[in-house]
Structure formats: C-alpha cells, structure tokens
N, C-alpha and C positions, 0 to 999 in steps of 0.2 A: 332308408334309415328315417327318415323324417315321416315316411308313408306309413311306415310299421309303426312309429309312435303315435301318430295320429290316430290309428287305428285301436291301438290300444288305449288311448284316450278317451274315443268313441263310445268303447265298451263301459269304462269306468262312469262315463257320463249318465249311462240310461240309470245306474245305480244311486245318482246322485238327489239332491231336493231341487237342484237348478232344472233337471226336466219338469218336475212338476210346476214349478213357477210361471217357465219361460217356453214350454214345450221343447221337444226334441232337437228342431231347427235351432233355435234360441240357446238352449244349453250347449248346443256342440260350438256354435259361435264364440261363447263366452269363454268355453274350455281352450278353442284354439287359440283366441287372442291372448290368453293369459300363458298358454305355453310357449308361442312365439316369443312374447316380452318375457320369459325367463330363458329362453333358450338362446335366443338371437340377438338380442342387445348386446352390441360391444362392450368387452371391458376394458376398462384403463389399460394403457401400455404402459411397458416398465417405465418410461419418461415420465408418464403422467402421474404414476404411482410416486415417483422419486419428488415430481413439483407438490403432488398432495402434501408430503411430508415437509417439503420447504414451507409453504405458505401455511400449513397446520389452520384452514379453514379461514384465516384472516384476508380481509381486504388489502392488497398490495397495489402501489402502479409500477411503469416500467421502471422509475430511478428507484423503488425499492427493493426489486427482485436480485439483484448482483450483491447486494448486502445479507441478504436472507439467506442467499446461497452460499455465499462464504461461512457464514455460521453453519449450517447444514454440511457443509465439505469436512470442516474440522472438525466435527461430533464424529462423522461417518466415515472419512478416508482410512482406508488399514493400508498402510504401504511401507514397507520398511526400506528408510531413505532417509542419509544424513540430514537432508532439506528440512526446514521448518514446512509447518503445517501452511504457513502463508506463502511460501515460495510454491507449494504442491499446487495448493488451492489457485493461487493466481492464473494460470492459464484456462483454467475451467469458468472462473469469474470472468475472464476479459469474453468469452465466448458469450456466456449471457447479456455482458453489456452489447456486444455488438447486435444481438438480435434484438433488444430493446429499444435500440437507436430509431428501428422500424414502427415502432407501436406509438401510437400518441399518447401524449405525458397524462391525460386524464383517465384513460382506459385501465378497467380492473383487471388486471393478469390472472387469466385462470391457467391450471396446468397444461390445457389442451392448447392456449395460447402459448404458452411458456415450450412447448415442445414443437411449435411450429417452427420451418427453417425461415430463413431470410427472403426466399422466395415465395413463400406461402403466406408470410406476413407482409409482402408488399402487394398480394392480391387481395389479402384479407381489408386490407388500409390502403387503398390505391390513392386516396385524395390526399393521404399523409407523407407519399413517396419525394414528393417535389420539395417539402420542408424537411425531410428527413436528409436529404440527399444536400440540402444547403446548410443544415447543422453540422454534418460531417466534414463538408467543405472548411467552415470556419474551425471547427475543431482540428483539421490538419493545419491552417493555417497557424493556428494559436499553437499547437504543437511545434513547429518550424519557430517561431517568433521564440519560442522558450527556449529550444535547443541553441539558438542563436545567442540569446540572452548568458546560457549556461556556459556555451564556450568561452564568450567574453569573462564573465568572473573566474574561470578556471585560468584563464592568461592573465587575469589582473592578480589574482593569489598567487602564482607564479612568482610574477614581478615585487608585489608588495614583501612577500618571503624572501627573495633574492636581498632585497633593501635592509628587512630587518635583521636579517643575518649578517649581513657586512657590516652594517653600523653597530650590531651590538658586538659583534667579534673583534673588530676595532678596539672599542672602548672597555672590552674585557681584558684585552690585551695590554692595554695603557694603563688600567686600574691596577691590573696585578703588577706592572713593572712599577709605577710609581708609588704603590702601597709598602711594595717588599724595599724600594730604596730609602724611604722614609722611615720604616720602622727600623731600618738596620742603624740608619743615624741616631736614631732615638738610643736603641739598644747601645751603641757605643759609646754615647754620650754619659748613659747612666752608669755602665759597668766598665766601661774601657779604662784605659792607664790612667786617664784623667780624673777618673772618679774617687779614687783614694784607695778603691775597694781590694783587696787582696785576694782574688777569685782563682781556684784551681780553672785548669782546661776543662775539665768535664762540665762545672758550671759557666763557662762560656760558651762551650759546645751547645748546653741545653738552652741558653739565652737565644742564640744564635737559630735554633732551631723552632723558636716562636713565629720569626720572620716567616719561616719558610710555610710552617702551617698556616698564618693568616693568607700566606698567599695563594695556598690551596682551596682555603675555604673563598677566596676574592673570586677566584676561577669559576668553582661552582655556583655562588651567586650570579656570577655574571650568564652561565648557561642557564641560571633558573629565570633570570628576568627574560634571557631570550624565547626561552619555552613559554613562559606568561605570555609575552609580548603577540606570539605566534597565534598562541590559542585564541588572545582576546582578537585579533585581526583576521581570524577564521569565523568566529563567532559575528563580528560585523560585519563582515563580507556575506554571511548568508543572511542575516536581518535586511541587507541592502538589497540583495538578491529578491528575496521573497516580497519586499514592499514595491519595489518596479515592476515583478512581474505582475502583480495585484493591481499595478495600477495600469498596466499597459493591457490587460486583462478586461477592466473596466473602462477604458476608451475606446476599445475595439467594440465593445459591447453599445458604448455609447454610439457611436457613429454606425453601427449596424441598425439600431433603433431609427435612426434619423433617416436612412435607406428607407 
C-alpha cells in the first residue's frame, strides 16, 4: 500500500513546481517527507485525547491534575446511579493521584505523561523514585496515625454521650417530679378547700390538668437540653480532632525535615 501511494505521489510530483525548483530527486524527497509526516505520525490515543480535554491547554503540576480530572469527570460522566457524582468520580480520581505520586512536583504534566502507567513513570523519572517511595511511606504512616486518633475520638464520643444521656436523663426525671409536686401544692393552696372558693369539679379537674401539662413540657424541655448538649459535644469533639490531627501532622513534618 505504501509503495502504491509513493508511486502515485511520484507521478504527481512531476507536475508540480517543486520539480522545477529542486529537480526531480529533490522534489520526490520533499513529497515523500511530507507524505510520511502526514500519514505516519501517531495520533493521540483516546487516553491522551481525554487529558487534552482535562487540561484544556493549561499548564498543570502533578498536584493540580486530580482536581482538574474531578471537574472533568463530574461534567462528562454519564452513568445512571443513585450515587452522587463525587462518589462515582472518587475511584477514578484516586487512580490519578496514585500515578501523580511518581511525578516530580515541579514537572509540567502533559497528556502523554498523564496516560503513562506507574512503571513507565518510574522509568521516565528514575531519580524521583526513592523520594516518591519515602513520601508514600510517610503518608501511609500518617493515615495509620489518623485512624488511631479517629478510633480514639469515636470511643470518647461514646463515653461522653453515655454520660450526658445519664446525667440529663436523671435531671429530667427529677425536674418533672419536683415541678409537678410543687405545682400541685400551689394549685391546692390557691383553689382548694381552704381557699374559700366554691369551684365545681370540672374547674378543679381543669386546674389539676395544669400541673400535668407543665410536667409534659418540662419533660420535653429536658429532652431538648439533652439533644442540644449532645450536638454541642459532637461539635467540640470534631474541633478537637481536627486541631489534634493538624498538630500531629505539623510535628511529623518537622521531625522529617530535621532528619
């Protein structure tokens, strides 16, 4: 096929102005070169075409690519699923992050680089392999430490929740009991036989209902206090966890730099 195409090209060359300027041999060489450049240069792979769209011609470092890919994924993924786009795109973004671990941080990522496997990236950047492995080790250690801290926070939350529930529950029962008894005494003193009022049974029953309704409201208030305290406890625990994790990360980074 290539020989047939070249023969046809040669016959066309004889009718072009190239032969007049460079002679037959020069014109043939120019045409063959142009033909080979047009026909034989490899086109971008589907993967490279994808990352051409992801990058949109902009310069990106390894740390930038996962975020750019996530944006692309959310806009272009067409899947019928109950999961959110964040959940669907997360595994793909993780793969991008894993590959970019092996690319030096100052490297400008091209579609070709983005499509290379981890093994090919190691071959392309052999001088960075040791650093990437050390970064991975430190990150795994950090994740293990974070999990330990998270487990400790979960255990603490369970204990604190139990304490809040126990204390507020006992307080709520005492509140309802004490309030109900006090209100009934007040009602009897104000409306009972010693009050000098001649009230019917219906009026007395209505007055007695006041204490019961107040007890119900006190019970609801106690449950509301418990709910608010549990919410606040969870908020404070989350803040503590975030600050502690950040402090441990900074301490770990400092000790690594000293080494």
